[in-house]
All heavy atoms as an XYZ file, in Angstrom:
953
protein
N      92.228     44.376    120.809
C      92.068     45.287    119.683
C      91.418     46.604    120.130
O      91.738     47.645    119.616
C      91.230     44.586    118.612
C      91.124     45.357    117.346
S      92.728     45.461    116.548
C      92.267     46.126    115.017
N      90.484     46.490    121.080
C      89.802     47.679    121.572
C      90.749     48.644    122.268
O      90.605     49.863    122.168
N      91.726     48.118    122.964
C      92.706     48.964    123.651
C      93.583     49.713    122.649
O      93.928     50.876    122.862
C      93.576     48.115    124.584
C      92.851     47.552    125.775
C      92.303     48.638    126.679
O      93.016     49.629    126.940
O      91.154     48.495    127.138
N      93.943     49.059    121.564
C      94.768     49.695    120.526
C      94.010     50.857    119.912
O      94.564     51.940    119.701
C      95.185     48.664    119.445
C      95.865     49.351    118.282
C      96.062     47.582    120.045
N      92.715     50.660    119.649
C      91.902     51.729    119.068
C      91.787     52.900    120.046
O      91.858     54.067    119.640
C      90.517     51.187    118.666
C      90.683     50.232    117.476
C      89.562     52.316    118.312
C      89.427     49.529    117.061
N      91.625     52.611    121.318
C      91.547     53.680    122.322
C      92.847     54.469    122.379
O      92.834     55.695    122.472
C      91.225     53.102    123.700
C      89.807     52.657    123.863
C      89.569     52.120    125.258
C      88.150     51.588    125.395
N      87.902     51.026    126.730
N      93.971     53.774    122.325
C      95.273     54.451    122.353
C      95.451     55.300    121.094
O      95.903     56.450    121.169
C      96.424     53.425    122.506
C      97.772     54.084    122.265
C      96.380     52.775    123.874
N      95.086     54.746    119.937
C      95.204     55.503    118.682
C      94.279     56.718    118.681
O      94.653     57.791    118.202
C      94.913     54.601    117.487
C      95.964     53.542    117.168
C      95.487     52.644    116.034
C      97.303     54.172    116.839
N      93.080     56.569    119.222
C      92.144     57.689    119.324
C      92.714     58.779    120.223
O      92.662     59.969    119.893
C      90.797     57.194    119.857
C      89.749     58.277    119.869
O      89.583     58.963    118.835
O      89.084     58.448    120.923
N      93.255     58.370    121.367
C      93.870     59.327    122.296
C      95.046     60.039    121.626
O      95.200     61.257    121.745
C      94.337     58.583    123.548
C      95.076     59.454    124.517
C      94.537     60.258    125.470
C      96.495     59.614    124.609
N      95.531     60.910    126.163
C      96.749     60.538    125.650
C      97.560     59.071    123.920
C      98.037     60.922    125.997
C      98.844     59.453    124.274
C      99.072     60.370    125.300
N      95.872     59.263    120.910
C      97.029     59.831    120.221
C      96.595     60.828    119.148
O      97.146     61.933    119.048
C      97.872     58.711    119.604
C      99.144     59.133    118.885
C     100.119     59.776    119.855
C      99.772     57.933    118.195
N      95.584     60.460    118.353
C      95.089     61.349    117.304
C      94.533     62.635    117.900
O      94.828     63.730    117.417
C      94.019     60.647    116.475
C      93.346     61.506    115.402
C      94.355     61.846    114.306
C      92.141     60.810    114.828
N      93.749     62.510    118.948
C      93.147     63.693    119.566
C      94.220     64.641    120.103
O      94.155     65.852    119.895
C      92.207     63.270    120.686
C      91.377     64.412    121.210
C      90.284     63.940    122.141
O      89.772     62.826    121.955
O      89.946     64.707    123.061
N      95.214     64.105    120.774
C      96.278     64.954    121.318
C      97.150     65.550    120.229
O      97.551     66.718    120.314
C      97.122     64.168    122.326
C      96.382     63.939    123.615
O      95.676     64.811    124.101
N      96.516     62.749    124.162
N      97.436     64.777    119.203
C      98.237     65.283    118.088
C      97.515     66.422    117.366
O      98.109     67.455    117.042
C      98.566     64.154    117.116
C      99.482     64.496    115.954
C     100.844     64.926    116.475
C      99.616     63.308    115.026
N      96.212     66.255    117.146
C      95.419     67.304    116.499
C      95.380     68.558    117.369
O      95.506     69.680    116.867
C      94.002     66.790    116.180
C      93.067     67.934    115.822
C      94.054     65.779    115.045
N      95.229     68.401    118.669
C      95.201     69.563    119.554
C      96.531     70.303    119.530
O      96.556     71.542    119.485
C      94.851     69.134    120.977
C      93.404     68.775    121.147
C      93.082     68.318    122.563
O      93.960     68.232    123.409
N      91.817     68.032    122.821
N      97.636     69.565    119.549
C      98.959     70.201    119.505
C      99.144     70.942    118.190
O      99.585     72.103    118.168
C     100.071     69.156    119.716
C     100.057     68.654    121.160
C     101.439     69.735    119.365
C     100.927     67.435    121.391
N      98.794     70.300    117.086
C      98.949     70.936    115.768
C      98.037     72.143    115.619
O      98.433     73.157    115.033
C      98.681     69.922    114.661
S      99.933     68.631    114.553
N      96.829     72.054    116.166
C      95.901     73.186    116.109
C      96.459     74.382    116.869
O      96.439     75.515    116.366
C      94.537     72.778    116.702
O      94.011     71.692    115.946
C      93.558     73.923    116.676
N      96.964     74.144    118.046
C      97.552     75.222    118.844
C      98.757     75.826    118.117
O      98.930     77.048    118.089
C      97.929     74.725    120.256
C      98.771     75.736    120.988
C      96.681     74.396    121.043
N      99.573     74.970    117.493
C     100.745     75.479    116.760
C     100.316     76.348    115.581
O     100.885     77.422    115.366
C     101.614     74.312    116.289
C     102.390     73.643    117.404
S     103.348     72.226    116.860
C     104.377     72.939    115.604
N      99.308     75.910    114.817
C      98.837     76.712    113.690
C      98.279     78.051    114.157
O      98.540     79.098    113.550
C      97.776     75.952    112.895
C      98.288     74.882    111.953
C      97.140     74.067    111.392
C      99.094     75.501    110.833
N      97.514     78.035    115.226
C      96.968     79.290    115.740
C      98.076     80.181    116.293
O      98.029     81.400    116.127
C      95.899     79.003    116.783
C      94.663     78.391    116.150
C      93.476     78.291    117.081
O      93.583     78.716    118.247
O      92.443     77.787    116.631
N      99.077     79.590    116.902
C     100.219     80.365    117.379
C     100.969     81.003    116.207
O     101.342     82.175    116.266
C     101.162     79.479    118.191
C     102.428     80.158    118.733
C     102.060     81.252    119.731
C     103.334     79.126    119.377
N     101.157     80.248    115.120
C     101.803     80.807    113.931
C     100.997     81.991    113.396
O     101.561     83.013    112.998
C     101.949     79.763    112.826
C     102.895     78.646    113.156
C     102.800     77.434    112.485
C     103.877     78.771    114.126
C     103.663     76.386    112.766
C     104.747     77.741    114.427
C     104.639     76.543    113.741
N      99.666     81.858    113.400
C      98.816     82.957    112.947
C      98.984     84.192    113.807
O      99.069     85.317    113.305
N      99.060     83.998    115.110
C      99.248     85.131    116.027
C     100.610     85.767    115.815
O     100.737     86.997    115.781
C      99.065     84.660    117.488
C      97.604     84.297    117.742
C      99.532     85.724    118.467
C      97.368     83.564    119.043
N     101.644     84.942    115.646
C     102.994     85.464    115.426
C     103.043     86.273    114.133
O     103.605     87.377    114.105
C     104.021     84.321    115.413
C     104.186     83.744    116.812
C     105.368     84.799    114.872
C     104.983     82.446    116.856
N     102.441     85.760    113.064
C     102.416     86.482    111.790
C     101.690     87.808    111.945
O     102.170     88.856    111.486
C     101.758     85.621    110.682
C     101.437     86.457    109.456
C     102.658     84.461    110.306
N     100.550     87.796    112.607
C      99.762     89.017    112.767
C     100.502     90.066    113.591
O     100.590     91.235    113.195
C      98.415     88.690    113.415
C      97.453     89.854    113.589
C      97.125     90.477    112.246
C      96.206     89.384    114.281
N     101.070     89.658    114.707
C     101.762     90.611    115.575
C     103.026     91.141    114.903
O     103.294     92.354    114.935
C     102.083     89.969    116.944
C     103.011     90.843    117.764
C     100.799     89.701    117.710
N     103.797     90.259    114.267
C     105.026     90.729    113.619
C     104.707     91.667    112.455
O     105.409     92.667    112.254
C     105.882     89.553    113.154
O     105.235     88.820    112.147
N     103.655     91.378    111.714
C     103.255     92.271    110.620
C     102.801     93.618    111.161
O     103.165     94.664    110.616
C     102.125     91.630    109.798
O     102.575     90.389    109.269
C     101.698     92.529    108.663
N     102.021     93.592    112.224
C     101.533     94.845    112.806
C     102.686     95.693    113.336
O     102.732     96.913    113.112
C     100.532     94.549    113.919
N     103.634     95.075    114.011
C     104.789     95.810    114.530
C     105.614     96.376    113.386
O     106.023     97.549    113.411
C     105.644     94.908    115.454
C     106.973     95.555    115.777
C     104.886     94.581    116.726
N     105.850     95.562    112.366
C     106.626     96.024    111.216
C     105.946     97.208    110.526
O     106.600     98.197    110.180
C     106.797     94.869    110.223
O     107.358     95.316    109.026
N     104.644     97.123    110.330
C     103.914     98.224    109.693
C     103.891     99.466    110.576
O     103.962    100.591    110.069
C     102.499     97.787    109.346
S     102.449     96.605    107.984
N     103.811     99.276    111.880
C     103.839    100.420    112.788
C     105.194    101.127    112.716
O     105.255    102.354    112.684
C     103.534     99.972    114.221
C     103.474    101.102    115.199
C     102.423    101.996    115.175
C     104.472    101.272    116.141
C     102.361    103.047    116.081
C     104.423    102.313    117.040
C     103.367    103.208    117.020
N     106.266    100.349    112.665
C     107.607    100.938    112.542
C     107.728    101.693    111.221
O     108.264    102.805    111.177
C     108.695     99.845    112.669
C     110.059    100.374    112.285
C     108.726     99.295    114.088
N     107.206    101.111    110.142
C     107.231    101.804    108.849
C     106.426    103.096    108.917
O     106.812    104.112    108.335
C     106.658    100.913    107.753
C     107.538     99.762    107.368
C     106.871     98.851    106.354
O     105.770     99.124    105.872
N     107.540     97.758    106.029
N     105.302    103.073    109.612
C     104.460    104.261    109.737
C     105.191    105.354    110.511
O     105.120    106.530    110.151
C     103.164    103.882    110.440
C     102.215    105.018    110.607
C     101.461    105.596    109.650
C     101.947    105.711    111.820
N     100.724    106.608    110.193
C     101.000    106.706    111.526
C     102.411    105.574    113.128
C     100.509    107.565    112.481
C     101.916    106.431    114.082
C     100.977    107.424    113.758
N     105.886    104.966    111.577
C     106.640    105.949    112.365
C     107.767    106.562    111.532
O     108.035    107.754    111.619
C     107.204    105.293    113.646
C     106.064    105.027    114.624
C     108.273    106.157    114.296
C     106.470    104.298    115.881
N     108.414    105.751    110.696
C     109.525    106.235    109.865
C     109.050    106.960    108.612
O     109.864    107.318    107.762
C     110.413    105.058    109.457
C     111.148    104.442    110.609
C     112.014    103.321    110.134
N     112.781    102.759    111.241
C     113.486    101.658    111.168
N     113.547    100.978    110.025
N     114.142    101.209    112.217
N     107.747    107.170    108.480
C     107.155    107.859    107.340
C     107.360    107.129    106.019
O     107.425    107.755    104.974
C     107.676    109.296    107.228
C     106.663    110.288    107.735
O     105.529    109.941    108.003
N     107.100    111.520    107.864
N     107.469    105.826    106.056
C     107.535    105.013    104.840
C     106.153    104.415    104.616
O     105.936    103.222    104.759
C     108.594    103.924    104.976
C     109.988    104.455    105.156
C     110.972    103.326    105.292
C     112.377    103.884    105.488
N     113.372    102.841    105.658
N     105.212    105.258    104.235
C     103.804    104.870    104.248
C     103.275    104.367    102.919
O     102.095    104.092    102.801
C     102.967    106.056    104.694
C     103.340    106.497    106.081
C     102.541    107.647    106.553
N     103.021    108.032    107.890
C     102.508    108.976    108.598
N     101.511    109.666    108.150
N     102.996    109.242    109.787
N     104.104    104.215    101.909
C     103.582    103.883    100.593
C     102.936    102.506    100.511
O     101.942    102.324     99.833
C     104.645    104.050     99.506
C     105.897    103.203     99.667
C     106.972    103.882    100.482
O     106.724    104.836    101.188
N     108.190    103.378    100.399
N     103.453    101.506    101.184
C     102.906    100.157    101.072
C     102.435     99.577    102.407
O     102.282     98.362    102.538
C     103.947     99.221    100.455
C     104.381     99.538     99.023
C     105.479     98.594     98.585
C     103.195     99.449     98.080
N     102.210    100.425    103.384
C     101.843     99.927    104.715
C     100.509     99.189    104.672
O     100.389     98.083    105.196
C     101.790    101.067    105.743
C     103.187    101.582    106.012
C     101.155    100.593    107.038
C     103.219    102.760    106.945
N      99.497     99.771    104.042
C      98.178     99.123    104.006
C      98.244     97.781    103.303
O      97.627     96.814    103.737
C      97.171    100.032    103.300
C      96.798    101.247    104.121
C      95.717    102.035    103.477
N      94.517    101.204    103.396
C      93.547    101.429    102.535
N      93.614    102.425    101.697
N      92.486    100.647    102.521
N      99.004     97.724    102.228
C      99.133     96.477    101.474
C      99.844     95.411    102.306
O      99.384     94.268    102.398
C      99.884     96.733    100.166
C     100.022     95.565     99.219
C      98.661     95.056     98.788
C     100.842     95.969     98.010
N     100.950     95.776    102.944
C     101.681     94.822    103.782
C     100.841     94.343    104.959
O     100.853     93.152    105.299
C     102.985     95.442    104.291
C     103.987     95.679    103.187
O     103.914     95.065    102.130
N     104.914     96.588    103.426
N     100.116     95.256    105.584
C      99.275     94.892    106.719
C      98.154     93.954    106.277
O      97.874     92.945    106.943
C      98.706     96.140    107.389
C      97.942     95.920    108.687
C      98.810     95.228    109.726
C      97.439     97.249    109.218
N      97.528     94.256    105.161
C      96.447     93.400    104.662
C      96.969     92.005    104.314
O      96.313     91.001    104.612
C      95.790     94.040    103.448
N      98.150     91.930    103.711
C      98.719     90.626    103.382
C      99.058     89.837    104.647
O      98.842     88.623    104.711
C      99.956     90.792    102.508
C      99.629     91.224    101.095
C     100.861     91.550    100.267
O     101.922     91.865    100.800
N     100.720     91.481     98.960
N      99.572     90.508    105.659
C      99.870     89.840    106.922
C      98.615     89.345    107.619
O      98.587     88.229    108.156
N      97.568     90.155    107.594
C      96.301     89.742    108.204
C      95.728     88.539    107.465
O      95.238     87.590    108.082
C      95.293     90.915    108.225
C      95.759     91.995    109.206
C      93.897     90.432    108.586
C      94.956     93.273    109.124
N      95.794     88.567    106.140
C      95.280     87.442    105.344
C      96.049     86.161    105.652
O      95.446     85.089    105.825
C      95.357     87.770    103.859
N      97.359     86.251    105.737
C      98.160     85.067    106.045
C      97.851     84.542    107.450
O      97.704     83.332    107.663
C      99.650     85.381    105.904
C     100.604     84.225    106.163
C     100.347     83.087    105.180
C     102.044     84.707    106.063
N      97.709     85.455    108.401
C      97.378     85.043    109.772
C      96.018     84.363    109.821
O      95.854     83.332    110.481
C      97.399     86.260    110.696
N      95.052     84.899    109.088
C      93.729     84.281    109.054
C      93.777     82.895    108.429
O      93.049     81.988    108.849
C      92.754     85.158    108.271
C      92.037     86.232    109.058
C      91.266     87.148    108.127
C      91.107     85.622    110.076
N      94.625     82.716    107.437
C      94.736     81.401    106.807
C      95.339     80.377    107.768
O      94.911     79.213    107.789
C      95.528     81.506    105.511
C      94.733     82.215    104.429
C      95.535     82.574    103.200
O      96.680     82.099    103.077
O      95.010     83.320    102.366
N      96.303     80.781    108.564
C      96.835     79.878    109.597
C      95.735     79.524    110.604
O      95.575     78.362    110.984
C      98.016     80.507    110.331
C      99.337     80.299    109.660
C     100.029     81.368    109.113
C      99.908     79.035    109.587
C     101.257     81.178    108.503
C     101.130     78.832    108.974
C     101.810     79.908    108.433
N      95.003     80.544    111.044
C      93.938     80.308    112.016
C      92.851     79.418    111.421
O      92.326     78.536    112.100
C      93.336     81.631    112.480
C      94.314     82.612    113.110
C      94.629     82.288    114.513
C      93.495     82.704    115.406
N      93.681     82.208    116.773
N      92.523     79.631    110.151
C      91.513     78.804    109.507
C      92.009     77.358    109.368
O      91.243     76.408    109.532
C      91.141     79.372    108.136
C      89.876     78.787    107.601
S      89.133     79.625    106.176
C      90.437     80.486    105.416
N      93.283     77.181    109.092
C      93.856     75.837    109.035
C      93.715     75.126    110.370
O      93.417     73.926    110.420
N      93.905     75.853    111.446
C      93.712     75.275    112.774
C      92.275     74.859    113.012
O      92.014     73.792    113.590
N      91.338     75.670    112.551
C      89.920     75.330    112.717
C      89.550     74.104    111.882
O      88.806     73.233    112.336
C      89.027     76.514    112.331
C      89.164     77.715    113.219
C      88.780     77.456    114.664
O      87.989     76.531    114.942
O      89.282     78.183    115.539
N      90.046     74.033    110.668
C      89.770     72.874    109.816
C      90.338     71.613    110.461
O      89.694     70.560    110.494
C      90.343     73.082    108.396
C      90.308     71.796    107.602
C      89.588     74.182    107.675
N      91.534     71.711    110.987
C      92.148     70.567    111.656
C      91.347     70.159    112.892
O      91.224     68.972    113.200
C      93.591     70.907    112.037
C      94.470     69.774    112.512
C      94.572     68.692    111.446
C      95.854     70.289    112.844
N      90.779     71.124    113.561
C      89.994     70.848    114.771
C      88.742     70.023    114.448
O      88.244     69.286    115.297
C      89.602     72.155    115.446
C      88.978     71.976    116.802
C      88.779     73.277    117.516
N      90.084     73.752    117.981
C      90.386     75.018    118.171
N      89.505     75.950    117.945
N      91.581     75.372    118.581
N      88.236     70.124    113.219
C      87.040     69.358    112.848
C      87.294     67.851    112.869
O      86.348     67.072    112.920
C      86.526     69.756    111.454
O      87.524     69.459    110.473
C      86.140     71.209    111.394
N      88.558     67.440    112.845
C      88.886     66.013    112.856
C      88.436     65.350    114.152
O      88.008     64.194    114.150
C      90.410     65.819    112.651
C      90.807     64.371    112.856
C      90.829     66.303    111.272
N      88.505     66.055    115.253
C      88.211     65.450    116.552
C      86.871     65.895    117.142
O      86.606     65.663    118.314
C      89.343     65.738    117.570
C      90.612     65.043    117.157
C      89.551     67.220    117.751
N      86.010     66.498    116.325
C      84.703     66.942    116.805
C      83.845     65.724    117.106
O      83.800     64.767    116.332
C      84.025     67.851    115.753
C      82.585     68.101    116.107
C      84.767     69.151    115.635
N      83.196     65.747    118.235
C      82.394     64.600    118.672
C      80.876     64.848    118.550
O      80.110     63.915    118.491
C      82.704     64.282    120.128
C      84.151     64.012    120.377
C      84.361     62.546    120.525
N      85.761     62.292    120.888
C      86.519     61.445    120.238
N      86.043     60.796    119.220
N      87.762     61.251    120.613
N      80.443     66.109    118.520
C      79.008     66.410    118.511
C      78.671     67.350    117.357
O      79.507     68.128    116.900
C      78.605     67.072    119.832
C      78.824     66.190    121.041
C      78.497     66.905    122.338
O      77.921     68.013    122.284
O      78.815     66.350    123.395
N      77.422     67.278    116.920
C      76.967     68.115    115.807
C      76.989     69.598    116.160
O      77.253     70.442    115.317
C      75.565     67.702    115.373
C      75.569     66.433    114.581
C      75.184     65.195    115.009
C      76.007     66.272    113.235
N      75.360     64.280    114.013
C      75.859     64.910    112.901
C      76.506     67.143    112.269
C      76.177     64.406    111.661
C      76.831     66.629    111.022
C      76.668     65.287    110.726
N      76.708     69.910    117.414
C      76.704     71.323    117.807
C      78.110     71.915    117.697
O      78.278     73.056    117.258
C      76.166     71.490    119.231
O      76.984     70.796    120.158
N      79.118     71.143    118.068
C      80.508     71.600    117.929
C      80.853     71.798    116.461
O      81.529     72.767    116.102
C      81.478     70.578    118.530
C      81.459     70.473    120.030
C      82.440     69.414    120.514
O      83.639     69.521    120.166
O      82.004     68.492    121.212
N      80.395     70.878    115.627
C      80.672     70.981    114.194
C      80.010     72.218    113.598
O      80.591     72.901    112.755
C      80.201     69.718    113.476
C      80.575     69.607    112.003
C      82.100     69.618    111.850
C      79.987     68.359    111.399
N      78.795     72.525    114.065
C      78.104     73.722    113.593
C      78.851     74.990    113.968
O      78.991     75.908    113.155
N      79.341     75.043    115.185
C      80.106     76.215    115.640
C      81.395     76.344    114.851
O      81.745     77.432    114.377
C      80.388     76.118    117.154
C      79.090     76.274    117.939
C      81.404     77.165    117.600
C      79.206     75.945    119.412
N      82.115     75.229    114.678
C      83.352     75.269    113.900
C      83.079     75.657    112.451
O      83.840     76.410    111.844
C      84.066     73.915    113.948
C      84.810     73.616    115.230
C      85.329     72.184    115.219
C      85.959     74.572    115.424
N      81.992     75.141    111.898
C      81.627     75.505    110.525
C      81.367     76.994    110.388
O      81.796     77.626    109.418
N      80.663     77.560    111.361
C      80.385     79.005    111.329
C      81.674     79.810    111.433
O      81.854     80.809    110.724
C      79.428     79.371    112.460
N      82.582     79.379    112.300
C      83.869     80.072    112.441
C      84.649     80.010    111.128
O      85.218     81.010    110.680
C      84.678     79.472    113.606
C      84.021     79.811    114.938
C      86.122     79.958    113.588
C      84.607     79.079    116.126
N      84.669     78.829    110.507
C      85.399     78.669    109.248
C      84.797     79.550    108.163
O      85.517     80.205    107.409
C      85.424     77.181    108.827
C      86.337     76.397    109.764
C      85.878     77.025    107.379
C      86.274     74.899    109.595
N      83.466     79.593    108.079
C      82.805     80.430    107.073
C      83.132     81.904    107.308
O      83.462     82.642    106.361
C      81.279     80.189    107.074
C      80.550     81.254    106.274
C      80.968     78.806    106.513
N      83.071     82.364    108.553
C      83.381     83.767    108.852
C      84.827     84.103    108.514
O      85.110     85.154    107.910
C      83.103     84.072    110.328
C      81.635     84.151    110.715
C      81.492     84.272    112.224
C      80.970     85.317    110.017
N      85.748     83.224    108.869
C      87.151     83.486    108.562
C      87.400     83.437    107.066
O      88.210     84.210    106.544
C      88.053     82.512    109.304
C      88.104     82.831    110.787
C      89.088     81.993    111.529
N      89.126     82.413    112.921
C      89.726     81.756    113.875
N      90.362     80.639    113.614
N      89.712     82.204    115.112
N      86.716     82.548    106.362
C      86.858     82.490    104.901
C      86.339     83.776    104.260
O      86.959     84.308    103.330
C      86.126     81.273    104.342
N      85.216     84.288    104.763
C      84.685     85.549    104.236
C      85.650     86.699    104.508
O      85.877     87.545    103.631
C      83.312     85.842    104.845
C      82.219     84.928    104.331
S      80.620     85.095    105.170
C      80.392     86.836    105.315
N      86.208     86.743    105.707
C      87.192     87.779    106.029
C      88.410     87.682    105.115
O      88.903     88.691    104.611
C      87.630     87.670    107.489
C      86.698     88.241    108.528
C      87.171     87.867    109.924
C      86.609     89.747    108.392
N      88.882     86.460    104.904
C      90.039     86.264    104.028
C      89.719     86.720    102.618
O      90.526     87.390    101.973
C      90.462     84.780    104.031
O      90.764     84.395    105.371
C      91.673     84.552    103.158
N      88.530     86.371    102.120
C      88.121     86.808    100.783
C      88.084     88.326    100.694
O      88.598     88.914     99.731
C      86.747     86.220    100.438
C      86.183     86.739     99.155
C      86.659     86.276     97.936
C      85.185     87.698     99.162
C      86.142     86.763     96.754
C      84.665     88.199     97.985
C      85.140     87.728     96.764
N      87.494     88.978    101.693
C      87.418     90.444    101.675
C      88.802     91.082    101.747
O      89.074     92.086    101.070
C      86.553     90.938    102.835
C      85.056     90.683    102.695
C      84.339     91.029    103.983
C      84.485     91.471    101.530
N      89.684     90.505    102.524
C      91.035     91.052    102.626
C      91.787     90.879    101.304
O      92.471     91.787    100.861
C      91.792     90.424    103.810
C      91.184     90.933    105.119
C      93.272     90.745    103.753
C      91.689     90.231    106.352
N      91.629     89.717    100.666
C      92.283     89.514     99.368
C      91.731     90.481     98.322
O      92.473     90.974     97.476
C      92.132     88.069     98.901
C      93.089     87.123     99.551
N      94.446     87.137     99.298
C      92.896     86.147    100.471
C      95.038     86.206    100.017
N      94.117     85.597    100.752
N      90.434     90.751     98.389
C      89.825     91.722     97.487
C      90.416     93.112     97.734
O      90.751     93.835     96.802
C      88.311     91.732     97.696
C      87.576     92.710     96.848
C      87.332     92.629     95.510
C      86.995     93.934     97.290
N      86.628     93.732     95.104
C      86.403     94.550     96.175
C      86.906     94.555     98.536
C      85.738     95.761     96.262
C      86.247     95.763     98.619
C      85.670     96.357     97.485
N      90.578     93.468     98.994
C      91.193     94.755     99.359
C      92.639     94.822     98.884
O      93.098     95.857     98.407
C      91.103     94.958    100.873
C      91.692     96.250    101.365
C      90.895     97.474    100.966
O      89.686     97.361    100.739
O      91.501     98.561    100.875
N      93.373     93.722     99.021
C      94.765     93.674     98.563
C      94.833     93.925     97.064
O      95.663     94.694     96.578
C      95.417     92.330     98.932
C      95.647     92.244    100.427
C      96.732     92.119     98.178
C      96.053     90.852    100.907
N      93.935     93.254     96.322
C      93.917     93.426     94.863
C      93.640     94.877     94.488
O      94.306     95.454     93.629
C      92.866     92.503     94.244
C      92.874     92.485     92.732
C      91.868     91.482     92.195
C      90.529     92.155     92.118
N      89.510     91.352     91.432
N      92.668     95.487     95.167
C      92.349     96.893     94.874
C      93.492     97.817     95.270
O      93.796     98.782     94.558
C      91.068     97.305     95.587
C      89.847     96.711     94.948
O      89.867     96.356     93.767
N      88.789     96.576     95.708
N      94.139     97.540     96.386
C      95.260     98.371     96.840
C      96.432     98.271     95.865
O      97.076     99.272     95.545
C      95.686     97.945     98.245
C      96.728     98.846     98.875
C      96.200    100.211     99.242
O      94.996    100.361     99.491
O      97.015    101.156     99.281
N      96.709     97.053     95.383
C      97.782     96.886     94.397
C      97.468     97.653     93.121
O      98.338     98.295     92.542
C      97.988     95.401     94.067
C      98.756     94.642     95.102
C      98.957     93.198     94.656
C      99.744     92.414     95.678
N      99.914     90.998     95.282
N      96.209     97.570     92.681
C      95.814     98.281     91.459
C      95.969     99.788     91.644
O      96.519    100.479     90.785
C      94.372     97.941     91.106
C      93.893     98.582     89.818
C      92.481     98.166     89.458
N      91.556     98.110     90.583
C      90.857     99.161     91.024
N      90.984    100.334     90.457
N      90.040     99.024     92.045
N      95.542    100.313     92.785
C      95.666    101.750     93.051
C      97.133    102.171     93.126
O      97.506    103.226     92.623
C      94.946    102.112     94.349
C      93.450    102.057     94.251
C      92.772    102.319     95.586
O      93.456    102.794     96.522
O      91.559    102.053     95.690
N      97.961    101.344     93.748
C      99.389    101.653     93.851
C     100.031    101.677     92.471
O     100.830    102.558     92.163
C     100.096    100.621     94.754
O      99.471    100.634     96.034
C     101.561    100.946     94.914
N      99.688    100.709     91.626
C     100.244    100.667     90.276
C      99.783    101.864     89.460
O     100.550    102.433     88.681
C      99.843     99.369     89.575
C     100.564     98.157     90.099
C     100.061     96.866     89.478
O      99.049     96.844     88.781
N     100.769     95.775     89.755
N      98.527    102.269     89.642
C      98.024    103.439     88.921
C      98.737    104.706     89.367
O      99.046    105.574     88.551
C      96.520    103.571     89.117
C      95.728    102.544     88.361
C      94.242    102.618     88.637
O      93.825    103.454     89.488
O      93.487    101.849     88.034
N      99.008    104.828     90.666
C      99.707    106.001     91.174
C     101.134    106.047     90.673
O     101.656    107.096     90.313
C      99.687    106.018     92.699
C      98.358    106.338     93.301
C      98.346    106.201     94.821
O      99.419    105.953     95.408
O      97.267    106.340     95.410
N     101.801    104.891     90.663
C     103.196    104.855     90.230
C     103.329    104.980     88.715
O     104.251    105.593     88.217
C     103.861    103.548     90.696
C     104.063    103.496     92.172
C     104.607    102.160     92.635
O     104.692    101.207     91.884
N     104.978    102.091     93.918
N     102.364    104.440     87.981
C     102.430    104.495     86.530
C     101.818    105.744     85.960
O     101.992    106.034     84.790
N     101.116    106.485     86.770
C     100.500    107.716     86.312
C      99.278    107.490     85.456
O      98.838    108.364     84.747
N      98.702    106.290     85.508
C      97.506    106.000     84.721
C      96.297    106.682     85.365
O      96.195    106.751     86.580
C      97.253    104.494     84.673
C      98.329    103.716     83.978
C      98.012    102.240     84.021
C      99.156    101.423     83.478
N      98.884     99.991     83.590
N      95.371    107.164     84.552
C      94.175    107.786     85.128
C      93.262    106.722     85.732
O      93.212    105.590     85.272
C      93.499    108.451     83.918
C      94.024    107.730     82.732
C      95.407    107.238     83.110
N      92.506    107.117     86.761
C      91.605    106.162     87.441
C      90.347    105.963     86.654
O      89.793    106.767     86.038
C      91.266    106.667     88.836
C      92.471    106.622     89.728
C      92.104    106.999     91.144
O      91.023    106.623     91.613
O      92.914    107.662     91.788
């Protein structure tokens, strides 16, 4: 029975590591593709929604990265590692919150500009 548990533990640890790397890779892909797309829009002088698109891409990338960190907590063996992961998760959550707040304000400003409403 002890050997089965060791094999399952090894399998879980490796599966979590693979999934964590994949989630972080997805976050990097989202961030880079959004940045390139916004840069191309900026070069073409289509600047009306660049900040909004970039902020949404950054928020999505951070959520992928945060998902990877949360998944990483499954295989944490020591309290110090858990503390570090907790701090990373809190910082990324704060960044995500601030970016979503910025997105909301940017959308409101864009709607006011397009609708001609006074600020």
